[in-house]
Backbone as ProteinMPNN parsed JSONL, in Angstrom:
{"seq_chain_A": "XXXXXXXXXXXXXXXXXXXXXXXXXXXXXXXXXXXXXXXXXXXXXXXXXXXXXXXXXXXXXXXXXXXXXXXXXXXXXXXXXXXXXXXXXXXXXXXXXXXXXXXXXXXXXXXXXXXXXXXXXXXXXXXXXXXXXXXXXXXXXXXXXXXXXXXXXXXXXXXXXXXXXXXXXXXXXXXXXXXXXXXXXXXXXXXXXXXXXXXXXXXXXXXXXXXXXXXXXXX", "coords_chain_A": {"N_chain_A": [[0.81, -1.203, 0.0], [1.895, 1.246, 0.792], [3.481, 1.671, -1.346], [2.181, 2.847, -3.416], [2.126, 4.713, -6.359], [1.535, 7.895, -6.893], [0.68, 10.673, -8.839], [0.022, 13.447, -8.396], [-0.809, 13.508, -5.831], [-0.116, 13.366, -2.375], [0.111, 10.832, 0.13], [-0.885, 9.019, 3.022], [-1.404, 6.314, 5.191], [-2.716, 5.586, 8.373], [-3.034, 3.274, 11.028], [-5.298, 3.004, 13.497], [-6.555, 2.84, 16.89], [-8.439, 0.313, 18.837], [-10.024, -0.975, 16.957], [-8.588, -1.225, 14.676], [-8.719, 0.788, 12.702], [-8.577, 2.502, 9.604], [-7.054, 5.477, 9.163], [-6.791, 8.198, 7.04], [-4.511, 10.407, 5.478], [-4.251, 12.859, 3.134], [-2.765, 14.845, 0.508], [-2.198, 17.691, -1.644], [0.563, 17.728, -3.679], [1.797, 19.987, -4.662], [0.725, 22.35, -3.434], [0.569, 21.62, -0.789], [-1.75, 21.561, 0.643], [-3.962, 19.776, 2.726], [-5.988, 16.918, 3.747], [-7.641, 15.305, 6.382], [-8.993, 12.184, 6.726], [-11.456, 10.543, 8.404], [-10.388, 10.431, 11.279], [-9.086, 8.24, 13.556], [-7.528, 8.302, 15.771], [-6.818, 7.946, 19.223], [-5.222, 7.946, 21.442], [-2.432, 9.373, 23.239], [-0.048, 8.618, 21.983], [-0.925, 7.918, 19.415], [-1.989, 10.364, 18.602], [0.365, 11.892, 18.468], [1.695, 10.525, 16.48], [0.318, 11.103, 14.082], [0.378, 13.932, 14.055], [3.11, 14.379, 14.115], [3.881, 13.437, 11.613], [2.492, 15.231, 9.943], [3.784, 17.615, 10.648], [6.469, 17.093, 9.907], [6.249, 17.023, 7.153], [5.346, 19.489, 6.54], [2.608, 20.13, 6.15], [-0.553, 21.639, 5.339], [-3.441, 21.621, 6.985], [-6.423, 21.501, 5.61], [-9.003, 20.412, 5.451], [-11.143, 18.414, 7.512], [-12.663, 15.427, 7.335], [-15.378, 13.263, 7.811], [-16.325, 10.11, 6.728], [-18.461, 8.71, 7.71], [-20.418, 8.304, 10.761], [-19.615, 6.441, 12.755], [-18.138, 5.342, 15.822], [-15.414, 4.482, 15.823], [-14.311, 5.84, 13.738], [-14.25, 8.49, 14.354], [-12.926, 9.249, 16.606], [-10.659, 10.856, 16.804], [-11.445, 13.38, 16.065], [-11.803, 15.802, 17.613], [-9.201, 16.333, 18.498], [-7.779, 16.764, 16.066], [-9.236, 18.918, 15.02], [-8.919, 20.874, 17.044], [-6.175, 21.202, 16.961], [-5.455, 22.008, 14.349], [-7.493, 23.514, 13.178], [-9.129, 22.925, 10.829], [-11.626, 23.022, 8.164], [-14.497, 21.377, 9.109], [-16.314, 18.612, 8.173], [-19.254, 16.621, 8.037], [-21.545, 13.844, 7.377], [-24.914, 14.752, 7.14], [-27.103, 13.067, 7.672], [-26.128, 11.273, 9.469], [-26.187, 12.404, 11.924], [-27.371, 11.599, 14.368], [-25.682, 9.575, 15.198], [-23.395, 10.938, 15.973], [-24.444, 12.384, 18.082], [-24.8, 10.382, 19.913], [-22.28, 9.534, 20.434], [-20.629, 9.628, 22.723], [-21.777, 7.747, 24.453], [-21.412, 5.471, 22.884], [-18.61, 5.282, 22.839], [-18.124, 4.824, 25.558], [-19.339, 2.336, 25.861], [-17.619, 0.674, 24.431], [-15.392, 1.106, 25.889], [-13.572, 3.127, 25.206], [-11.29, 5.855, 25.042], [-12.553, 9.133, 24.889], [-13.023, 12.341, 23.542], [-15.202, 15.057, 23.574], [-17.091, 15.526, 20.616], [-16.177, 17.966, 18.19], [-17.852, 21.085, 17.274], [-19.693, 21.026, 14.246], [-18.664, 22.324, 11.132], [-19.803, 22.439, 8.527], [-22.209, 20.519, 6.626], [-21.353, 17.646, 4.787], [-23.018, 17.003, 2.764], [-23.729, 19.258, 1.371], [-21.859, 19.692, -0.514], [-20.907, 18.898, -3.718], [-18.379, 18.357, -4.516], [-14.934, 18.636, -3.402], [-11.849, 20.497, -3.124], [-8.353, 20.047, -3.089], [-5.801, 22.038, -3.458], [-5.042, 21.627, -6.77], [-6.381, 19.272, -7.01], [-9.252, 17.439, -7.504], [-11.998, 16.294, -5.613], [-14.533, 14.102, -5.637], [-17.671, 13.708, -4.046], [-19.441, 11.02, -3.051], [-22.593, 9.905, -2.396], [-23.363, 7.272, -0.387], [-25.256, 5.47, 1.176], [-26.278, 2.931, 3.602], [-24.517, 1.264, 5.11], [-24.396, 3.134, 7.129], [-26.947, 5.663, 7.612], [-26.076, 7.995, 6.315], [-23.623, 7.836, 4.947], [-20.687, 8.733, 3.031], [-18.547, 8.246, 0.189], [-15.254, 9.053, -1.004], [-14.006, 10.151, -4.004], [-11.322, 10.378, -6.203], [-10.802, 11.402, -9.235], [-8.537, 12.073, -10.853], [-6.491, 10.652, -9.732], [-7.382, 8.112, -9.778], [-8.587, 6.885, -7.549], [-10.296, 5.744, -4.652], [-11.784, 6.444, -1.594], [-13.363, 4.485, 0.559], [-14.607, 4.36, 3.035], [-16.615, 2.563, 5.302], [-18.058, 1.186, 3.426], [-17.288, -0.449, 1.201], [-15.131, -3.208, 1.135], [-12.093, -5.207, 0.865], [-13.129, -7.898, -0.795], [-15.482, -7.905, 0.657], [-18.266, -6.249, 2.311], [-19.657, -3.387, 4.062], [-20.953, -3.848, 7.38], [-24.414, -4.335, 8.169], [-26.04, -4.63, 10.296], [-26.233, -2.867, 12.334], [-27.824, -0.031, 13.994], [-29.725, 1.813, 11.658], [-28.599, 0.641, 9.47], [-28.781, -1.064, 6.272], [-29.007, -3.754, 4.197], [-30.036, -4.062, 1.454], [-30.029, -1.326, 0.674], [-27.327, -0.679, 0.944], [-26.089, -2.42, -0.927], [-27.233, -1.403, -3.261], [-26.113, 1.17, -3.257], [-23.386, 0.532, -3.649], [-23.407, -0.82, -6.118], [-24.539, 1.078, -7.879], [-23.05, 3.422, -7.504], [-20.304, 2.86, -7.066], [-19.349, 0.516, -8.45], [-19.552, 1.342, -11.022], [-17.372, 2.817, -11.572], [-14.082, 3.085, -13.076], [-12.487, -0.046, -13.62], [-9.892, -0.272, -12.762], [-9.682, 1.395, -10.635], [-8.358, 2.181, -7.509], [-9.239, 1.053, -4.326], [-9.558, 2.355, -1.148], [-10.236, 1.229, 1.87], [-12.065, 1.579, 5.028], [-11.117, -0.197, 6.868], [-8.657, -2.758, 6.944], [-7.001, -4.089, 3.954], [-6.113, -2.512, 0.797], [-7.978, -2.631, -2.318], [-9.318, -3.23, -5.614], [-11.734, -1.848, -7.887], [-12.263, -3.551, -10.034], [-11.392, -6.044, -9.036], [-13.229, -6.44, -6.964], [-15.625, -6.592, -8.376], [-15.328, -9.068, -9.575], [-14.699, -10.874, -7.515], [-16.023, -10.394, -5.099], [-18.105, -11.819, -2.792], [-20.483, -10.788, -1.824], [-21.627, -9.242, -3.679]], "CA_chain_A": [[0.0, 0.0, 0.0], [2.747, 2.425, 0.861], [4.222, 1.784, -2.592], [1.365, 3.48, -4.438], [2.772, 5.826, -7.045], [0.523, 8.871, -7.243], [1.373, 11.766, -9.517], [-0.245, 14.757, -7.814], [-1.318, 13.362, -4.475], [0.606, 12.73, -1.293], [-0.799, 9.879, 0.752], [-0.398, 8.266, 4.169], [-2.403, 5.584, 5.976], [-2.419, 5.242, 9.757], [-3.966, 2.302, 11.593], [-5.499, 3.498, 14.853], [-7.532, 2.375, 17.878], [-8.588, -1.14, 18.929], [-10.743, -1.507, 15.802], [-7.672, -1.195, 13.524], [-9.361, 1.656, 11.716], [-7.669, 3.201, 8.692], [-7.129, 6.931, 9.075], [-6.043, 8.614, 5.849], [-4.048, 11.785, 5.3], [-3.911, 13.077, 1.724], [-2.414, 16.248, 0.253], [-1.718, 18.126, -2.948], [2.016, 17.82, -3.577], [2.257, 21.328, -5.022], [0.306, 23.375, -2.474], [0.639, 21.017, 0.553], [-3.064, 21.518, 1.28], [-4.213, 18.378, 3.068], [-7.264, 16.504, 4.31], [-7.651, 14.131, 7.243], [-10.216, 11.421, 6.517], [-11.811, 9.586, 9.468], [-9.323, 10.284, 12.27], [-9.399, 7.29, 14.614], [-6.533, 8.417, 16.842], [-7.48, 8.112, 20.52], [-4.234, 7.94, 22.518], [-1.374, 10.366, 23.028], [0.898, 8.083, 21.003], [-1.525, 8.026, 18.084], [-2.034, 11.801, 18.292], [1.708, 12.336, 18.096], [2.074, 9.894, 15.221], [-0.229, 11.836, 12.934], [0.865, 15.318, 14.04], [4.52, 14.349, 13.756], [3.961, 13.3, 10.158], [2.058, 16.505, 9.36], [4.835, 18.608, 10.89], [7.663, 16.769, 9.107], [5.978, 17.27, 5.74], [4.898, 20.893, 6.423], [1.287, 20.107, 5.533], [-1.571, 22.592, 5.768], [-4.664, 20.815, 7.103], [-7.537, 22.323, 5.132], [-10.275, 19.74, 5.715], [-11.343, 17.217, 8.313], [-13.865, 14.842, 6.765], [-15.825, 11.942, 8.25], [-17.175, 9.414, 5.765], [-19.673, 8.368, 8.452], [-20.329, 8.702, 12.152], [-19.323, 5.402, 13.739], [-17.197, 5.833, 16.827], [-14.011, 4.199, 15.509], [-13.871, 6.752, 12.678], [-14.381, 9.894, 14.773], [-12.29, 9.441, 17.916], [-9.639, 11.907, 16.748], [-11.978, 14.627, 15.509], [-11.537, 16.983, 18.445], [-7.765, 16.607, 18.5], [-7.407, 17.348, 14.774], [-9.88, 20.232, 14.904], [-8.293, 21.807, 17.98], [-4.763, 21.404, 16.617], [-5.228, 22.609, 13.03], [-8.64, 24.347, 12.784], [-9.6, 22.724, 9.462], [-13.069, 22.98, 7.977], [-14.924, 20.054, 9.551], [-17.494, 18.207, 7.423], [-19.814, 15.305, 8.338], [-22.829, 13.597, 6.725], [-26.023, 15.234, 7.974], [-27.993, 11.977, 8.074], [-25.488, 10.514, 10.547], [-26.135, 13.274, 13.094], [-27.717, 10.864, 15.593], [-24.504, 8.814, 15.623], [-22.53, 11.874, 16.683], [-25.109, 12.731, 19.331], [-24.659, 9.243, 20.819], [-20.884, 9.085, 20.374], [-20.069, 9.428, 24.061], [-22.274, 6.458, 24.94], [-20.753, 4.418, 22.104], [-17.235, 5.167, 23.325], [-18.171, 4.201, 26.878], [-19.682, 0.921, 25.676], [-16.413, -0.024, 23.976], [-14.315, 1.497, 26.8], [-12.615, 3.898, 24.428], [-11.157, 7.258, 25.462], [-13.288, 9.978, 23.942], [-13.189, 13.761, 23.796], [-16.444, 15.497, 22.938], [-16.939, 15.879, 19.211], [-16.222, 19.426, 17.985], [-18.972, 21.568, 16.458], [-19.556, 20.808, 12.806], [-18.657, 23.546, 10.337], [-20.835, 22.289, 7.501], [-22.494, 19.136, 6.257], [-20.726, 17.238, 3.538], [-24.08, 16.88, 1.767], [-23.85, 20.506, 0.618], [-20.731, 19.808, -1.444], [-20.728, 17.822, -4.697], [-16.956, 18.053, -4.585], [-13.997, 19.49, -2.676], [-10.578, 20.626, -3.822], [-7.079, 20.265, -2.416], [-5.003, 22.584, -4.544], [-5.616, 21.313, -8.076], [-6.962, 17.934, -6.981], [-10.711, 17.451, -7.304], [-12.486, 15.141, -4.858], [-15.973, 13.94, -5.766], [-18.307, 13.15, -2.859], [-20.459, 10.079, -3.515], [-23.51, 9.503, -1.329], [-23.421, 5.806, -0.419], [-25.838, 4.976, 2.422], [-26.5, 1.49, 3.747], [-23.802, 0.927, 6.342], [-25.083, 4.121, 7.966], [-27.886, 6.398, 6.757], [-25.544, 9.169, 5.624], [-22.209, 7.69, 4.57], [-20.146, 9.18, 1.752], [-17.222, 7.838, -0.265], [-14.504, 10.141, -1.64], [-13.42, 9.668, -5.254], [-10.357, 11.29, -6.828], [-10.681, 10.927, -10.62], [-7.195, 12.249, -11.417], [-5.601, 9.657, -9.141], [-8.013, 6.798, -9.894], [-8.524, 6.473, -6.157], [-11.563, 5.842, -3.93], [-11.801, 6.18, -0.162], [-14.688, 3.87, 0.623], [-15.153, 4.258, 4.381], [-17.011, 1.188, 5.62], [-19.012, 0.751, 2.409], [-16.725, -1.548, 0.411], [-13.846, -3.721, 1.602], [-11.535, -6.304, 0.077], [-13.991, -9.082, -0.837], [-16.529, -7.791, 1.668], [-18.971, -4.972, 2.357], [-19.908, -2.94, 5.421], [-22.014, -4.533, 8.109], [-25.693, -3.623, 8.111], [-26.846, -5.046, 11.437], [-26.24, -1.789, 13.317], [-28.937, 0.898, 13.744], [-29.639, 2.616, 10.446], [-28.023, -0.13, 8.372], [-29.71, -1.751, 5.372], [-28.275, -4.492, 3.165], [-30.444, -3.658, 0.097], [-29.583, 0.047, 0.387], [-25.868, -0.701, 0.778], [-25.772, -3.05, -2.216], [-27.627, -0.44, -4.293], [-25.086, 2.215, -3.272], [-22.158, 0.001, -4.233], [-23.616, -1.15, -7.523], [-24.853, 2.254, -8.687], [-22.096, 4.517, -7.338], [-18.902, 2.441, -7.03], [-18.976, -0.455, -9.478], [-19.549, 2.018, -12.326], [-16.067, 3.443, -11.747], [-13.122, 2.291, -13.83], [-12.116, -1.248, -12.88], [-8.554, -0.11, -12.187], [-9.745, 2.303, -9.488], [-7.872, 1.608, -6.247], [-10.181, 1.288, -3.237], [-8.961, 2.468, 0.179], [-11.347, 1.046, 2.799], [-11.915, 2.035, 6.397], [-10.417, -1.236, 7.614], [-8.049, -3.767, 6.094], [-6.121, -3.765, 2.839], [-6.695, -1.937, -0.405], [-8.444, -3.526, -3.357], [-9.692, -2.471, -6.803], [-13.116, -2.053, -8.314], [-12.297, -4.747, -10.864], [-11.287, -7.238, -8.176], [-14.483, -6.644, -6.233], [-16.626, -7.046, -9.341], [-15.112, -10.464, -9.898], [-14.466, -11.777, -6.385], [-16.739, -10.084, -3.863], [-19.264, -12.729, -2.718], [-21.66, -10.073, -1.389], [-22.13, -8.452, -4.805]], "C_chain_A": [[0.848, 1.26, 0.0], [3.518, 2.645, -0.434], [3.396, 2.401, -3.713], [2.104, 4.665, -5.043], [1.699, 6.769, -7.568], [1.202, 10.131, -7.756], [1.231, 13.107, -8.793], [-0.497, 14.697, -6.314], [-0.302, 12.741, -3.54], [-0.361, 11.915, -0.466], [-0.135, 9.165, 1.931], [-1.567, 7.597, 4.878], [-1.866, 5.33, 7.377], [-3.446, 4.211, 10.215], [-4.09, 2.6, 13.085], [-6.597, 2.735, 15.592], [-7.747, 0.854, 17.84], [-9.338, -1.786, 17.763], [-9.867, -1.578, 14.554], [-8.289, -0.406, 12.369], [-8.31, 2.381, 10.888], [-7.991, 4.693, 8.669], [-6.251, 7.362, 7.903], [-5.716, 10.106, 5.899], [-3.631, 11.93, 3.851], [-3.599, 14.553, 1.52], [-1.997, 16.46, -1.19], [-0.215, 18.374, -2.839], [2.552, 19.214, -3.892], [1.952, 22.354, -3.938], [0.46, 22.93, -1.019], [-0.667, 21.148, 1.325], [-3.442, 20.065, 1.52], [-5.598, 18.181, 3.675], [-7.031, 15.288, 5.202], [-9.01, 13.457, 7.085], [-10.365, 10.413, 7.652], [-10.706, 9.396, 10.504], [-9.743, 9.375, 13.428], [-8.448, 7.354, 15.787], [-7.205, 8.701, 18.181], [-6.526, 8.025, 21.708], [-3.189, 9.009, 22.221], [-0.384, 9.897, 21.965], [0.357, 8.227, 19.592], [-1.638, 9.492, 17.656], [-0.682, 12.28, 17.784], [2.176, 11.723, 16.779], [1.571, 10.696, 14.027], [0.278, 13.273, 12.902], [2.353, 15.399, 13.698], [4.708, 14.254, 12.258], [3.581, 14.61, 9.476], [3.148, 17.567, 9.498], [6.051, 18.344, 9.997], [7.47, 17.1, 7.641], [5.397, 18.66, 5.491], [3.523, 21.01, 5.775], [0.356, 21.14, 6.155], [-2.898, 21.837, 5.804], [-5.872, 21.699, 6.79], [-8.889, 21.731, 5.518], [-10.107, 18.602, 6.704], [-12.68, 16.646, 7.875], [-14.135, 13.47, 7.393], [-16.674, 11.322, 7.155], [-18.498, 9.025, 6.401], [-19.395, 8.55, 9.937], [-20.053, 7.619, 13.166], [-18.113, 5.773, 14.584], [-15.736, 5.613, 16.459], [-13.442, 5.127, 14.45], [-13.848, 8.213, 13.115], [-13.646, 10.205, 16.071], [-11.29, 10.595, 17.927], [-10.136, 13.246, 16.259], [-11.583, 15.858, 16.315], [-10.05, 17.338, 18.43], [-7.334, 17.285, 17.195], [-7.986, 18.75, 14.634], [-9.203, 21.246, 15.803], [-6.865, 22.152, 17.569], [-4.589, 22.22, 15.343], [-6.352, 23.523, 12.535], [-9.047, 24.167, 11.319], [-11.108, 22.908, 9.376], [-13.518, 21.537, 8.22], [-16.278, 19.706, 8.936], [-17.927, 16.795, 7.811], [-21.087, 15.097, 7.515], [-23.994, 13.972, 7.645], [-26.893, 14.085, 8.488], [-27.377, 11.059, 9.124], [-25.439, 11.308, 11.856], [-26.418, 12.52, 14.386], [-26.541, 10.04, 16.101], [-23.537, 9.702, 16.394], [-23.129, 12.247, 18.041], [-24.957, 11.62, 20.369], [-23.225, 8.738, 20.917], [-20.299, 8.8, 21.752], [-20.508, 8.094, 24.652], [-21.611, 5.3, 24.196], [-19.329, 4.192, 22.582], [-17.203, 4.475, 24.68], [-18.463, 2.708, 26.768], [-18.449, 0.106, 25.292], [-15.186, 0.309, 24.826], [-13.177, 2.2, 26.058], [-12.496, 5.305, 24.996], [-11.804, 8.156, 24.421], [-13.361, 11.411, 24.428], [-14.378, 14.245, 22.98], [-16.2, 15.948, 21.503], [-17.023, 17.393, 19.027], [-17.464, 19.832, 17.202], [-18.67, 21.377, 14.974], [-19.561, 22.151, 12.084], [-19.75, 23.526, 9.275], [-21.08, 20.806, 7.267], [-21.91, 18.832, 4.882], [-21.74, 17.194, 2.4], [-24.2, 18.122, 0.88], [-22.797, 20.633, -0.476], [-20.715, 18.63, -2.431], [-19.27, 17.412, -4.834], [-16.17, 19.034, -3.71], [-12.709, 19.564, -3.476], [-9.431, 20.785, -2.829], [-6.125, 20.769, -3.486], [-5.705, 22.335, -5.868], [-6.266, 19.942, -8.136], [-8.445, 18.023, -6.631], [-11.141, 16.154, -6.622], [-14.002, 15.106, -4.965], [-16.525, 13.24, -4.53], [-19.514, 12.318, -3.299], [-21.314, 9.63, -2.34], [-23.774, 8.004, -1.419], [-23.982, 5.257, 0.897], [-25.984, 3.457, 2.426], [-25.794, 0.939, 4.965], [-24.286, 1.851, 7.452], [-26.03, 4.899, 7.045], [-27.248, 7.473, 5.895], [-24.19, 9.018, 4.986], [-21.886, 8.183, 3.155], [-18.82, 8.492, 1.469], [-16.581, 9.023, -0.98], [-13.751, 9.586, -2.844], [-12.546, 10.742, -5.885], [-10.104, 10.829, -8.259], [-9.256, 11.006, -11.162], [-6.215, 11.205, -10.904], [-6.168, 8.25, -9.228], [-8.103, 6.122, -8.526], [-9.866, 6.711, -5.483], [-11.339, 5.534, -2.46], [-13.216, 5.75, 0.196], [-15.261, 3.761, 2.029], [-15.438, 2.811, 4.741], [-18.081, 0.679, 4.662], [-18.517, -0.505, 1.711], [-15.342, -1.899, 0.922], [-13.305, -4.747, 0.603], [-12.393, -7.545, 0.264], [-15.029, -9.079, 0.28], [-17.213, -6.44, 1.532], [-19.205, -4.604, 3.822], [-21.034, -3.718, 6.076], [-23.269, -3.678, 8.116], [-26.605, -3.981, 9.28], [-26.849, -4.025, 12.564], [-27.401, -0.831, 13.013], [-28.707, 1.769, 12.518], [-29.064, 1.887, 9.254], [-29.086, -0.826, 7.541], [-28.916, -2.438, 4.273], [-28.723, -4.107, 1.751], [-29.967, -2.257, -0.277], [-28.078, 0.075, 0.145], [-25.485, -1.307, -0.565], [-26.115, -2.101, -3.366], [-26.581, 0.671, -4.403], [-23.829, 1.74, -3.981], [-22.308, -0.221, -5.728], [-23.776, 0.108, -8.375], [-23.788, 3.347, -8.616], [-20.635, 4.083, -7.478], [-18.524, 1.497, -8.163], [-19.011, 0.13, -10.883], [-18.221, 2.727, -12.582], [-15.151, 2.518, -12.541], [-12.623, 1.117, -12.989], [-10.731, -1.151, -12.253], [-8.533, 0.811, -10.972], [-9.314, 1.583, -8.217], [-8.804, 2.031, -5.125], [-9.448, 1.253, -1.906], [-10.075, 2.363, 1.215], [-11.031, 1.538, 4.202], [-11.249, 1.037, 7.322], [-9.786, -2.192, 6.601], [-7.281, -3.203, 4.926], [-6.872, -3.165, 1.664], [-7.164, -3.038, -1.354], [-8.677, -2.679, -4.608], [-11.143, -2.75, -7.145], [-13.218, -3.328, -9.156], [-12.235, -6.018, -10.047], [-12.605, -7.508, -7.467], [-15.606, -7.08, -7.156], [-16.536, -8.55, -9.554], [-15.157, -11.376, -8.675], [-15.284, -11.499, -5.136], [-18.019, -10.913, -3.773], [-20.552, -12.023, -2.32], [-22.3, -9.278, -2.521], [-22.54, -9.311, -5.983]], "O_chain_A": [[0.551, 2.222, -0.708], [4.144, 3.69, -0.609], [3.862, 2.473, -4.85], [2.639, 5.511, -4.326], [1.037, 6.479, -8.564], [2.182, 10.599, -7.176], [2.218, 13.818, -8.602], [-0.41, 15.707, -5.616], [0.304, 11.717, -3.858], [-1.537, 12.266, -0.366], [1.025, 8.759, 1.852], [-2.592, 8.228, 5.136], [-0.72, 4.916, 7.553], [-4.61, 4.281, 9.82], [-3.127, 2.469, 13.84], [-7.445, 2.081, 14.986], [-7.287, 0.186, 16.914], [-9.294, -3.005, 17.598], [-10.348, -1.951, 13.484], [-8.365, -0.874, 11.232], [-7.284, 2.818, 11.408], [-9.057, 5.11, 8.217], [-5.102, 6.936, 7.792], [-6.531, 10.936, 6.303], [-2.753, 11.206, 3.382], [-4.093, 15.41, 2.253], [-1.514, 15.55, -1.863], [0.224, 19.15, -1.991], [3.637, 19.581, -3.441], [2.822, 23.141, -3.563], [0.479, 23.766, -0.116], [-0.704, 20.88, 2.526], [-3.273, 19.218, 0.643], [-6.277, 19.133, 4.059], [-6.314, 14.36, 4.828], [-10.051, 14.084, 7.285], [-9.515, 9.543, 7.84], [-10.14, 8.307, 10.599], [-10.652, 9.71, 14.188], [-8.546, 6.543, 16.708], [-8.058, 9.584, 18.277], [-6.968, 8.03, 22.857], [-3.078, 9.488, 21.093], [0.066, 10.692, 21.141], [1.086, 8.611, 18.678], [-1.411, 9.824, 16.492], [-0.604, 12.993, 16.784], [2.96, 12.331, 16.05], [2.313, 10.937, 13.075], [0.581, 13.788, 11.826], [2.804, 16.359, 13.074], [5.586, 14.906, 11.692], [4.257, 15.052, 8.548], [3.4, 18.329, 8.564], [6.597, 19.272, 9.401], [8.436, 17.427, 6.951], [5.002, 18.98, 4.37], [3.298, 21.891, 4.945], [0.463, 21.468, 7.337], [-3.421, 21.457, 4.756], [-6.282, 22.529, 7.601], [-9.813, 22.463, 5.871], [-9.083, 17.92, 6.734], [-13.714, 17.296, 8.022], [-13.239, 12.631, 7.493], [-17.64, 11.933, 6.698], [-19.533, 9.005, 5.735], [-18.284, 8.904, 10.332], [-20.241, 7.856, 14.359], [-17.187, 6.435, 14.114], [-14.896, 6.466, 16.749], [-12.226, 5.199, 14.277], [-13.467, 9.085, 12.333], [-13.742, 11.322, 16.58], [-11.101, 11.239, 18.958], [-9.341, 14.164, 16.056], [-11.086, 16.838, 15.761], [-9.69, 18.513, 18.358], [-6.601, 18.273, 17.224], [-7.3, 19.666, 14.18], [-8.936, 22.369, 15.374], [-6.401, 23.268, 17.802], [-3.675, 23.04, 15.257], [-6.163, 24.241, 11.553], [-9.287, 25.158, 10.629], [-11.792, 22.945, 10.4], [-12.992, 20.6, 7.619], [-17.265, 20.411, 9.148], [-17.103, 15.885, 7.906], [-21.655, 16.065, 7.008], [-24.04, 13.547, 8.799], [-27.367, 14.131, 9.623], [-28.05, 10.153, 9.618], [-24.731, 10.927, 12.788], [-25.77, 12.777, 15.401], [-26.413, 9.827, 17.307], [-22.927, 9.257, 17.366], [-22.407, 12.405, 19.025], [-24.981, 11.886, 21.571], [-22.982, 7.643, 21.423], [-19.555, 7.835, 21.925], [-19.712, 7.393, 25.277], [-21.286, 4.274, 24.795], [-18.886, 3.051, 22.716], [-16.343, 3.629, 24.923], [-17.89, 1.907, 27.507], [-18.26, -1.012, 25.77], [-14.079, -0.142, 24.532], [-11.998, 1.908, 26.257], [-13.502, 5.892, 25.393], [-11.624, 7.961, 23.219], [-13.714, 11.672, 25.578], [-14.532, 13.871, 21.817], [-15.235, 16.655, 21.212], [-17.865, 18.038, 19.652], [-18.066, 18.994, 16.531], [-17.538, 21.548, 14.522], [-20.377, 23.02, 12.394], [-20.523, 24.476, 9.142], [-20.278, 19.955, 7.652], [-21.969, 19.643, 3.958], [-21.384, 17.327, 1.229], [-24.716, 18.042, -0.235], [-22.835, 21.57, -1.274], [-20.528, 17.486, -2.018], [-18.957, 16.283, -5.214], [-16.662, 20.097, -3.333], [-12.503, 18.781, -4.403], [-9.519, 21.545, -1.865], [-5.686, 19.994, -4.336], [-6.835, 22.78, -6.069], [-6.662, 19.496, -9.212], [-8.834, 18.598, -5.615], [-10.711, 15.065, -7.0], [-14.683, 15.987, -4.439], [-15.922, 12.294, -4.025], [-20.481, 12.848, -3.847], [-20.804, 9.035, -1.39], [-24.337, 7.522, -2.402], [-23.243, 4.635, 1.66], [-25.834, 2.795, 1.399], [-26.398, 0.227, 5.768], [-24.552, 1.41, 8.57], [-25.919, 4.798, 5.823], [-27.798, 7.838, 4.856], [-23.639, 10.011, 4.511], [-22.689, 8.066, 2.229], [-18.059, 8.19, 2.388], [-17.279, 9.894, -1.5], [-12.953, 8.658, -2.711], [-12.982, 11.877, -6.078], [-9.272, 9.948, -8.479], [-8.814, 10.095, -11.862], [-5.221, 10.905, -11.565], [-5.519, 7.294, -8.804], [-7.747, 4.955, -8.365], [-10.506, 7.74, -5.703], [-10.776, 4.496, -2.113], [-14.151, 6.549, 0.144], [-16.303, 3.132, 2.213], [-14.605, 1.933, 4.515], [-18.91, -0.153, 5.03], [-19.231, -1.504, 1.634], [-14.492, -1.031, 1.119], [-13.972, -5.103, -0.369], [-12.393, -8.165, 1.327], [-15.406, -10.135, 0.786], [-16.796, -5.595, 0.741], [-18.976, -5.42, 4.715], [-21.954, -4.188, 5.405], [-23.197, -2.45, 8.074], [-27.797, -3.674, 9.262], [-27.404, -4.281, 13.633], [-27.909, -0.821, 11.891], [-27.65, 2.379, 12.354], [-29.033, 2.428, 8.149], [-30.165, -1.142, 8.041], [-28.226, -1.775, 3.5], [-27.866, -3.844, 0.908], [-29.549, -2.024, -1.411], [-27.605, 0.77, -0.754], [-24.64, -0.757, -1.27], [-25.365, -2.009, -4.338], [-26.207, 1.067, -5.507], [-23.269, 2.454, -4.813], [-21.432, 0.151, -6.509], [-23.213, 0.196, -9.466], [-23.635, 4.119, -9.562], [-19.81, 4.86, -7.959], [-17.471, 1.669, -8.777], [-18.554, -0.507, -11.832], [-17.974, 3.188, -13.696], [-15.412, 1.321, -12.663], [-12.366, 1.265, -11.795], [-10.431, -1.879, -11.307], [-7.488, 0.992, -10.348], [-9.832, 0.516, -7.888], [-9.124, 3.211, -4.981], [-8.801, 0.263, -1.566], [-10.8, 3.337, 1.419], [-9.889, 1.867, 4.524], [-10.859, 1.383, 8.437], [-10.334, -2.403, 5.52], [-6.947, -2.019, 4.888], [-8.091, -3.289, 1.548], [-6.801, -4.206, -1.213], [-8.266, -1.519, -4.647], [-11.707, -3.766, -6.739], [-14.165, -4.098, -8.998], [-12.953, -6.975, -10.335], [-13.048, -8.652, -7.374], [-16.461, -7.867, -6.75], [-17.556, -9.224, -9.697], [-15.599, -12.521, -8.773], [-15.248, -12.292, -4.196], [-18.925, -10.734, -4.586], [-21.627, -12.604, -2.464], [-23.378, -8.708, -2.356], [-22.984, -8.786, -7.004]]}, "name": "protein", "num_of_chains": 1, "seq": "XXXXXXXXXXXXXXXXXXXXXXXXXXXXXXXXXXXXXXXXXXXXXXXXXXXXXXXXXXXXXXXXXXXXXXXXXXXXXXXXXXXXXXXXXXXXXXXXXXXXXXXXXXXXXXXXXXXXXXXXXXXXXXXXXXXXXXXXXXXXXXXXXXXXXXXXXXXXXXXXXXXXXXXXXXXXXXXXXXXXXXXXXXXXXXXXXXXXXXXXXXXXXXXXXXXXXXXXXXX"}
């Protein structure tokens, strides 16, 4: 994964918290504008790991984006927001998950700092930009009511949150989940992308759209 050769985009994956959640940091190589996707950092060591990387590479954190509101993907929100003051975007239809985040963290015995105020809802943006890199926001509910995937056409890259995994899909047995809705999201929004598109999921290893078309038993 670390060997991905991307022309315009800088890229780093961190694996954080007891759920082995994938936190992604991406940036435009020319402007150094960056985005943190789903910060799962929840310990001092994890906080220092991501901030140390940002400092060493002189990155400017422009956006903090949550693909969805499950606790393992939002544990580091307050730390990133307080440290860098990026524009913070979440899916509006996942608001109830954020409202219940403290209880979710307590249930799993995870350290949790209150979620910061949201700047805007991701739903208002068809796309975002880091320097000259365009990021399309794809509404893909099913795992949660409001989840979004992030697609970078110029890099042939998709950040799929907990929608699509290597030979698997997101679980739908949690509140707000729906297997038919999730399959519809994947088929209509993701499988239409070029088969060479690299998929970066919220847990586990990368895959490609072509591989999932051929080998994913849930599709």
